[in-house]
N, C-alpha and C positions, 0 to 999 in steps of 0.2 A: 649151745651156750653162745650168746652174743656179747660183744665187748664194745664199749664206747668210751671215748675220752671227752672230758668237758673242760674247756678253757674258760676261766672265770676272771672277770675284772671286778675289783672291789673299790670302795671309797678309800681315798688316801688315809692312812693311819689305822685302818680296820683289818689289815692283813692278818695279824695274829689272832684276833677274835674270830674272824670268819674261818680261818684254818682250824682253830680249835673246835669250833662247832661242827664243821664238816668231818673232822676226825672222829666224831662220836657216831656218825651214821654208819650202821652195820653193812650197808650195801656197797660202800666205797672200798675197793680192793687196794687202791694206791692213791697217795696224795703227795704233792710236792709244791713248794714255792717256786716261782719263776721270775726271771728278769726279762724285761722286754715288753711286748705288746700286751701280755696277760700277766696276772699276778699269781694265779694258782691253777694247777692242772690236777684233775682227778680221773681215776679209771673206775668204771662200773662194769661188772660182769653179771648178766642176768639171762633169763630164758628167751628173751626176744628184745628187739630194738624198741618195740612199743612199750614194754615195761620200763626200759631205760628212759625213754622220753617222758613217761609219766612220773618217774622219780625226779627227773630234772625239773619239770614244771611244778610238781606238787611239794617236793621236799628241799630242793636246792635253791631255786630262784626266790622263794619267800624269805630266805635268811637275811637278816638285817645286815646291811653293808655290801651286799652283792649288787653290782650295777648292771651287769649283763653276763650272759653265758653263750658259748658256742659249742655245740655238741658235734663230735666227729664219730660217726658210726664206722666200725671196722668192717671190712669186706669179708664175706664168707664165700669161699670157692668150693 
C-alpha cells in the first residue's frame, strides 16, 4: 500500500466548496483545512504511487476552484 499527501491551493472564497467536493471522493482517507502556504491537505492510500498520481491528475485537479496541487509521495523502506 502506498500513501501520498496532496497540498492544494484554491481560489479565495472557494475553500469550503472545494473541501466539500473533495470529501465526497472515496479514495481520500483524510482531509484537513490548512493555514499558511496551502489551503487543504488530503491523504490518499492506494496500491501504488502511479495510481495516486492518476487520481490527482484525473479526479482532483479538475475540481472547480483548485489552482494547483503538490503531491508528496511517502517513502517505502
